[in-house]
Biopython code that builds the backbone (N, CA, C, O; Angstrom):
import numpy as np
from Bio.PDB.StructureBuilder import StructureBuilder

atoms = [
    (1, "UNK", "N", (37.950, -24.159, 2.480)),
    (1, "UNK", "CA", (37.554, -22.966, 1.773)),
    (1, "UNK", "C", (36.143, -23.119, 1.195)),
    (1, "UNK", "O", (35.367, -22.164, 1.221)),
    (2, "UNK", "N", (35.803, -24.285, 0.683)),
    (2, "UNK", "CA", (34.488, -24.473, 0.074)),
    (2, "UNK", "C", (33.367, -24.456, 1.106)),
    (2, "UNK", "O", (32.251, -24.038, 0.799)),
    (3, "UNK", "N", (33.645, -24.898, 2.305)),
    (3, "UNK", "CA", (32.594, -24.918, 3.323)),
    (3, "UNK", "C", (32.295, -23.530, 3.854)),
    (3, "UNK", "O", (31.179, -23.283, 4.313)),
    (4, "UNK", "N", (33.253, -22.614, 3.808)),
    (4, "UNK", "CA", (33.019, -21.279, 4.352)),
    (4, "UNK", "C", (32.186, -20.422, 3.419)),
    (4, "UNK", "O", (31.511, -19.503, 3.882)),
    (5, "UNK", "N", (32.209, -20.689, 2.120)),
    (5, "UNK", "CA", (31.430, -19.881, 1.190)),
    (5, "UNK", "C", (29.929, -19.996, 1.446)),
    (5, "UNK", "O", (29.278, -18.956, 1.538)),
    (6, "UNK", "N", (29.330, -21.189, 1.568)),
    (6, "UNK", "CA", (27.902, -21.254, 1.883)),
    (6, "UNK", "C", (27.574, -20.651, 3.250)),
    (6, "UNK", "O", (26.514, -20.050, 3.425)),
    (7, "UNK", "N", (28.467, -20.806, 4.202)),
    (7, "UNK", "CA", (28.230, -20.241, 5.529)),
    (7, "UNK", "C", (28.215, -18.717, 5.454)),
    (7, "UNK", "O", (27.362, -18.069, 6.061)),
    (8, "UNK", "N", (29.153, -18.152, 4.715)),
    (8, "UNK", "CA", (29.195, -16.695, 4.563)),
    (8, "UNK", "C", (27.981, -16.191, 3.794)),
    (8, "UNK", "O", (27.419, -15.147, 4.125)),
    (9, "UNK", "N", (27.582, -16.929, 2.776)),
    (9, "UNK", "CA", (26.411, -16.523, 2.000)),
    (9, "UNK", "C", (25.159, -16.548, 2.872)),
    (9, "UNK", "O", (24.325, -15.648, 2.779)),
    (10, "UNK", "N", (25.019, -17.558, 3.709)),
    (10, "UNK", "CA", (23.877, -17.627, 4.612)),
    (10, "UNK", "C", (23.877, -16.506, 5.630)),
    (10, "UNK", "O", (22.832, -15.934, 5.938)),
    (11, "UNK", "N", (25.055, -16.194, 6.152)),
    (11, "UNK", "CA", (25.179, -15.100, 7.119)),
    (11, "UNK", "C", (24.846, -13.771, 6.464)),
    (11, "UNK", "O", (24.154, -12.939, 7.051)),
    (12, "UNK", "N", (25.337, -13.571, 5.251)),
    (12, "UNK", "CA", (25.052, -12.347, 4.525)),
    (12, "UNK", "C", (23.565, -12.218, 4.215)),
    (12, "UNK", "O", (23.006, -11.126, 4.319)),
    (13, "UNK", "N", (22.922, -13.310, 3.840)),
    (13, "UNK", "CA", (21.486, -13.290, 3.565)),
    (13, "UNK", "C", (20.679, -12.977, 4.820)),
    (13, "UNK", "O", (19.698, -12.237, 4.757)),
    (14, "UNK", "N", (21.083, -13.532, 5.954)),
    (14, "UNK", "CA", (20.388, -13.252, 7.212)),
    (14, "UNK", "C", (20.556, -11.793, 7.618)),
    (14, "UNK", "O", (19.614, -11.163, 8.098)),
    (15, "UNK", "N", (21.750, -11.265, 7.425)),
    (15, "UNK", "CA", (21.997, -9.862, 7.751)),
    (15, "UNK", "C", (21.183, -8.945, 6.848)),
    (15, "UNK", "O", (20.609, -7.963, 7.319)),
    (16, "UNK", "N", (21.128, -9.257, 5.556)),
    (16, "UNK", "CA", (20.338, -8.449, 4.626)),
    (16, "UNK", "C", (18.855, -8.494, 4.976)),
    (16, "UNK", "O", (18.172, -7.473, 4.899)),
    (17, "UNK", "N", (18.353, -9.663, 5.358)),
    (17, "UNK", "CA", (16.937, -9.784, 5.733)),
    (17, "UNK", "C", (16.630, -8.971, 6.981)),
    (17, "UNK", "O", (15.573, -8.348, 7.074)),
    (18, "UNK", "N", (17.549, -8.976, 7.939)),
    (18, "UNK", "CA", (17.335, -8.206, 9.164)),
    (18, "UNK", "C", (17.320, -6.708, 8.869)),
    (18, "UNK", "O", (16.510, -5.968, 9.428)),
    (19, "UNK", "N", (18.212, -6.267, 7.996)),
    (19, "UNK", "CA", (18.240, -4.845, 7.648)),
    (19, "UNK", "C", (16.995, -4.426, 6.887)),
    (19, "UNK", "O", (16.448, -3.350, 7.127)),
    (20, "UNK", "N", (16.548, -5.270, 5.971)),
    (20, "UNK", "CA", (15.349, -4.943, 5.213)),
    (20, "UNK", "C", (14.102, -4.951, 6.088)),
    (20, "UNK", "O", (13.217, -4.114, 5.910)),
    (21, "UNK", "N", (14.022, -5.869, 7.013)),
    (21, "UNK", "CA", (12.867, -5.923, 7.910)),
    (21, "UNK", "C", (12.843, -4.708, 8.829)),
    (21, "UNK", "O", (11.771, -4.204, 9.162)),
    (22, "UNK", "N", (13.998, -4.243, 9.234)),
    (22, "UNK", "CA", (14.068, -3.054, 10.081)),
    (22, "UNK", "C", (13.623, -1.803, 9.353)),
    (22, "UNK", "O", (13.144, -0.858, 9.979)),
    (23, "UNK", "N", (13.776, -1.785, 8.041)),
    (23, "UNK", "CA", (13.365, -0.627, 7.262)),
    (23, "UNK", "C", (11.860, -0.474, 7.188)),
    (23, "UNK", "O", (11.373, 0.619, 6.897)),
    (24, "UNK", "N", (11.120, -1.518, 7.439)),
    (24, "UNK", "CA", (9.657, -1.463, 7.376)),
    (24, "UNK", "C", (9.028, -1.092, 8.713)),
    (24, "UNK", "O", (7.806, -0.982, 8.806)),
    (25, "UNK", "N", (9.826, -0.901, 9.729)),
    (25, "UNK", "CA", (9.284, -0.639, 11.059)),
    (25, "UNK", "C", (8.518, 0.676, 11.123)),
    (25, "UNK", "O", (7.549, 0.787, 11.874)),
    (26, "UNK", "N", (8.936, 1.674, 10.346)),
    (26, "UNK", "CA", (8.280, 2.977, 10.411)),
    (26, "UNK", "C", (7.127, 3.105, 9.422)),
    (26, "UNK", "O", (6.492, 4.156, 9.349)),
    (27, "UNK", "N", (6.851, 2.058, 8.665)),
    (27, "UNK", "CA", (5.765, 2.120, 7.685)),
    (27, "UNK", "C", (4.417, 1.872, 8.365)),
    (27, "UNK", "O", (4.309, 1.078, 9.300)),
    (28, "UNK", "N", (3.393, 2.573, 7.869)),
    (28, "UNK", "CA", (2.064, 2.293, 8.412)),
    (28, "UNK", "C", (1.485, 1.052, 7.727)),
    (28, "UNK", "O", (2.103, 0.480, 6.829)),
    (29, "UNK", "N", (0.318, 0.656, 8.154)),
    (29, "UNK", "CA", (-0.290, -0.587, 7.669)),
    (29, "UNK", "C", (-0.524, -0.562, 6.165)),
    (29, "UNK", "O", (-0.273, -1.559, 5.488)),
    (30, "UNK", "N", (-0.991, 0.536, 5.643)),
    (30, "UNK", "CA", (-1.286, 0.624, 4.212)),
    (30, "UNK", "C", (-0.019, 0.522, 3.370)),
    (30, "UNK", "O", (-0.001, -0.173, 2.354)),
    (31, "UNK", "N", (1.038, 1.212, 3.788)),
    (31, "UNK", "CA", (2.298, 1.147, 3.047)),
    (31, "UNK", "C", (2.895, -0.253, 3.072)),
    (31, "UNK", "O", (3.421, -0.734, 2.069)),
    (32, "UNK", "N", (2.807, -0.898, 4.226)),
    (32, "UNK", "CA", (3.344, -2.250, 4.365)),
    (32, "UNK", "C", (2.567, -3.232, 3.477)),
    (32, "UNK", "O", (3.161, -4.094, 2.829)),
    (33, "UNK", "N", (1.232, -3.093, 3.454)),
    (33, "UNK", "CA", (0.416, -3.970, 2.603)),
    (33, "UNK", "C", (0.718, -3.744, 1.122)),
    (33, "UNK", "O", (0.729, -4.692, 0.337)),
    (34, "UNK", "N", (0.961, -2.490, 0.742)),
    (34, "UNK", "CA", (1.297, -2.182, -0.636)),
    (34, "UNK", "C", (2.619, -2.833, -1.023)),
    (34, "UNK", "O", (2.733, -3.430, -2.094)),
    (35, "UNK", "N", (3.612, -2.720, -0.157)),
    (35, "UNK", "CA", (4.927, -3.305, -0.436)),
    (35, "UNK", "C", (4.857, -4.826, -0.528)),
    (35, "UNK", "O", (5.460, -5.422, -1.420)),
    (36, "UNK", "N", (4.138, -5.446, 0.373)),
    (36, "UNK", "CA", (4.004, -6.902, 0.347)),
    (36, "UNK", "C", (3.242, -7.342, -0.903)),
    (36, "UNK", "O", (3.623, -8.313, -1.555)),
    (37, "UNK", "N", (2.177, -6.634, -1.230)),
    (37, "UNK", "CA", (1.406, -6.968, -2.427)),
    (37, "UNK", "C", (2.235, -6.836, -3.688)),
    (37, "UNK", "O", (2.138, -7.674, -4.584)),
    (38, "UNK", "N", (3.054, -5.787, -3.770)),
    (38, "UNK", "CA", (3.900, -5.591, -4.946)),
    (38, "UNK", "C", (4.954, -6.690, -5.054)),
    (38, "UNK", "O", (5.239, -7.172, -6.151)),
    (39, "UNK", "N", (5.527, -7.083, -3.931)),
    (39, "UNK", "CA", (6.545, -8.143, -3.954)),
    (39, "UNK", "C", (5.936, -9.476, -4.373)),
    (39, "UNK", "O", (6.485, -10.175, -5.224)),
    (40, "UNK", "N", (4.815, -9.819, -3.781)),
    (40, "UNK", "CA", (4.159, -11.089, -4.119)),
    (40, "UNK", "C", (3.652, -11.064, -5.561)),
    (40, "UNK", "O", (3.779, -12.049, -6.287)),
    (41, "UNK", "N", (3.083, -9.946, -5.964)),
    (41, "UNK", "CA", (2.595, -9.830, -7.333)),
    (41, "UNK", "C", (3.716, -9.895, -8.358)),
    (41, "UNK", "O", (3.545, -10.484, -9.426)),
    (42, "UNK", "N", (4.862, -9.298, -8.047)),
    (42, "UNK", "CA", (6.003, -9.364, -8.956)),
    (42, "UNK", "C", (6.518, -10.774, -9.134)),
    (42, "UNK", "O", (6.835, -11.193, -10.247)),
    (43, "UNK", "N", (6.601, -11.504, -8.040)),
    (43, "UNK", "CA", (7.048, -12.899, -8.120)),
    (43, "UNK", "C", (6.029, -13.738, -8.882)),
    (43, "UNK", "O", (6.396, -14.545, -9.736)),
    (44, "UNK", "N", (4.758, -13.548, -8.577)),
    (44, "UNK", "CA", (3.712, -14.310, -9.264)),
    (44, "UNK", "C", (3.688, -13.984, -10.754)),
    (44, "UNK", "O", (3.558, -14.881, -11.587)),
    (45, "UNK", "N", (3.813, -12.707, -11.086)),
    (45, "UNK", "CA", (3.828, -12.317, -12.489)),
    (45, "UNK", "C", (5.018, -12.893, -13.229)),
    (45, "UNK", "O", (4.903, -13.295, -14.386)),
    (46, "UNK", "N", (6.148, -12.934, -12.568)),
    (46, "UNK", "CA", (7.345, -13.509, -13.182)),
    (46, "UNK", "C", (7.180, -14.998, -13.428)),
    (46, "UNK", "O", (7.545, -15.503, -14.490)),
    (47, "UNK", "N", (6.634, -15.693, -12.454)),
    (47, "UNK", "CA", (6.450, -17.140, -12.589)),
    (47, "UNK", "C", (5.411, -17.459, -13.661)),
    (47, "UNK", "O", (5.616, -18.356, -14.478)),
    (48, "UNK", "N", (4.321, -16.743, -13.661)),
    (48, "UNK", "CA", (3.235, -17.040, -14.591)),
    (48, "UNK", "C", (3.571, -16.693, -16.040)),
    (48, "UNK", "O", (3.012, -17.289, -16.961)),
    (49, "UNK", "N", (4.479, -15.736, -16.254)),
    (49, "UNK", "CA", (4.812, -15.320, -17.619)),
    (49, "UNK", "C", (6.196, -15.790, -18.037)),
    (49, "UNK", "O", (6.788, -15.231, -18.960)),
    (50, "UNK", "N", (6.712, -16.802, -17.372)),
    (50, "UNK", "CA", (8.016, -17.380, -17.708)),
    (50, "UNK", "C", (9.121, -16.326, -17.669)),
    (50, "UNK", "O", (9.924, -16.227, -18.597)),
    (51, "UNK", "N", (9.157, -15.551, -16.605)),
    (51, "UNK", "CA", (10.160, -14.536, -16.298)),
    (51, "UNK", "C", (10.169, -13.377, -17.292)),
    (51, "UNK", "O", (11.223, -12.808, -17.575)),
    (52, "UNK", "N", (9.021, -13.036, -17.809)),
    (52, "UNK", "CA", (8.885, -11.883, -18.695)),
    (52, "UNK", "C", (8.974, -10.603, -17.868)),
    (52, "UNK", "O", (8.395, -10.512, -16.786)),
    (53, "UNK", "N", (9.696, -9.625, -18.381)),
    (53, "UNK", "CA", (9.821, -8.344, -17.675)),
    (53, "UNK", "C", (8.467, -7.660, -17.546)),
    (53, "UNK", "O", (8.121, -7.145, -16.482)),
    (54, "UNK", "N", (7.716, -7.658, -18.619)),
    (54, "UNK", "CA", (6.400, -7.031, -18.599)),
    (54, "UNK", "C", (5.470, -7.726, -17.610)),
    (54, "UNK", "O", (4.712, -7.064, -16.901)),
    (55, "UNK", "N", (5.523, -9.050, -17.558)),
    (55, "UNK", "CA", (4.708, -9.797, -16.609)),
    (55, "UNK", "C", (5.099, -9.525, -15.168)),
    (55, "UNK", "O", (4.243, -9.443, -14.288)),
    (56, "UNK", "N", (6.409, -9.384, -14.929)),
    (56, "UNK", "CA", (6.883, -9.095, -13.573)),
    (56, "UNK", "C", (6.432, -7.713, -13.118)),
    (56, "UNK", "O", (5.938, -7.544, -12.003)),
    (57, "UNK", "N", (6.606, -6.735, -13.990)),
    (57, "UNK", "CA", (6.201, -5.364, -13.642)),
    (57, "UNK", "C", (4.686, -5.271, -13.502)),
    (57, "UNK", "O", (4.180, -4.643, -12.572)),
    (58, "UNK", "N", (3.970, -5.894, -14.422)),
    (58, "UNK", "CA", (2.505, -5.889, -14.333)),
    (58, "UNK", "C", (2.000, -6.560, -13.070)),
    (58, "UNK", "O", (1.063, -6.080, -12.432)),
    (59, "UNK", "N", (2.625, -7.670, -12.714)),
    (59, "UNK", "CA", (2.240, -8.349, -11.477)),
    (59, "UNK", "C", (2.533, -7.518, -10.248)),
    (59, "UNK", "O", (1.756, -7.511, -9.294)),
    (60, "UNK", "N", (3.661, -6.814, -10.271)),
    (60, "UNK", "CA", (4.006, -5.959, -9.131)),
    (60, "UNK", "C", (3.022, -4.803, -8.992)),
    (60, "UNK", "O", (2.608, -4.460, -7.885)),
    (61, "UNK", "N", (2.653, -4.210, -10.113)),
    (61, "UNK", "CA", (1.690, -3.104, -10.065)),
    (61, "UNK", "C", (0.332, -3.603, -9.580)),
    (61, "UNK", "O", (-0.285, -2.990, -8.708)),
    (62, "UNK", "N", (-0.127, -4.709, -10.143)),
    (62, "UNK", "CA", (-1.428, -5.253, -9.725)),
    (62, "UNK", "C", (-1.398, -5.663, -8.253)),
    (62, "UNK", "O", (-2.351, -5.406, -7.518)),
    (63, "UNK", "N", (-0.318, -6.293, -7.825)),
    (63, "UNK", "CA", (-0.209, -6.694, -6.424)),
    (63, "UNK", "C", (-0.170, -5.504, -5.480)),
    (63, "UNK", "O", (-0.749, -5.543, -4.395)),
    (64, "UNK", "N", (0.513, -4.450, -5.896)),
    (64, "UNK", "CA", (0.558, -3.248, -5.063)),
    (64, "UNK", "C", (-0.810, -2.597, -4.923)),
    (64, "UNK", "O", (-1.188, -2.143, -3.842)),
    (65, "UNK", "N", (-1.546, -2.555, -6.025)),
    (65, "UNK", "CA", (-2.894, -1.964, -5.987)),
    (65, "UNK", "C", (-3.811, -2.819, -5.113)),
    (65, "UNK", "O", (-4.560, -2.293, -4.290)),
    (66, "UNK", "N", (-3.749, -4.141, -5.296)),
    (66, "UNK", "CA", (-4.592, -5.014, -4.480)),
    (66, "UNK", "C", (-4.158, -5.004, -3.014)),
    (66, "UNK", "O", (-4.998, -5.080, -2.117)),
    (67, "UNK", "N", (-2.872, -4.911, -2.772)),
    (67, "UNK", "CA", (-2.377, -4.865, -1.402)),
    (67, "UNK", "C", (-2.791, -3.594, -0.679)),
    (67, "UNK", "O", (-3.042, -3.599, 0.526)),
    (68, "UNK", "N", (-2.858, -2.515, -1.429)),
    (68, "UNK", "CA", (-3.256, -1.231, -0.836)),
    (68, "UNK", "C", (-4.702, -1.293, -0.352)),
    (68, "UNK", "O", (-5.033, -0.775, 0.715)),
    (69, "UNK", "N", (-5.540, -1.917, -1.130)),
    (69, "UNK", "CA", (-6.918, -2.171, -0.726)),
    (69, "UNK", "C", (-7.782, -0.928, -0.611)),
    (69, "UNK", "O", (-7.369, 0.175, -0.969)),
    (70, "UNK", "N", (-8.965, -1.129, -0.114)),
    (70, "UNK", "CA", (-9.933, -0.049, 0.013)),
    (70, "UNK", "C", (-9.744, 0.819, 1.243)),
    (70, "UNK", "O", (-9.994, 2.024, 1.198)),
    (71, "UNK", "N", (-9.313, 0.228, 2.322)),
    (71, "UNK", "CA", (-9.296, 0.940, 3.592)),
    (71, "UNK", "C", (-8.198, 1.967, 3.757)),
    (71, "UNK", "O", (-8.062, 2.556, 4.830)),
    (72, "UNK", "N", (-7.423, 2.193, 2.732)),
    (72, "UNK", "CA", (-6.294, 3.126, 2.862)),
    (72, "UNK", "C", (-6.582, 4.436, 2.194)),
    (72, "UNK", "O", (-5.740, 5.334, 2.208)),
]
sb = StructureBuilder()
sb.init_structure("model")
sb.init_model(0)
sb.init_chain("A")
sb.init_seg("    ")
for serial, (resi, resn, name, xyz) in enumerate(atoms, 1):
    if name == "N":
        sb.init_residue(resn, " ", resi, " ")
    sb.init_atom(name, np.array(xyz, "f"), 0.0, 1.0, " ", f" {name:<3s}", serial, name[0])
structure = sb.get_structure()
């Protein structure tokens, strides 16, 4: 029973990643860059501010703006 739990969790994580990646297929380059920038910025903001909510949100906003860039 204990060995099946990590296997199921890994399978579930792989399935979730595949579904999420499929959702980005219809996004254009600018939208995809914005989403990636927001995700990376949110993680960076969380790490740098010791998991502060304000730091996470601020990092996500800054990352999204930087990810969007000039060319969009």
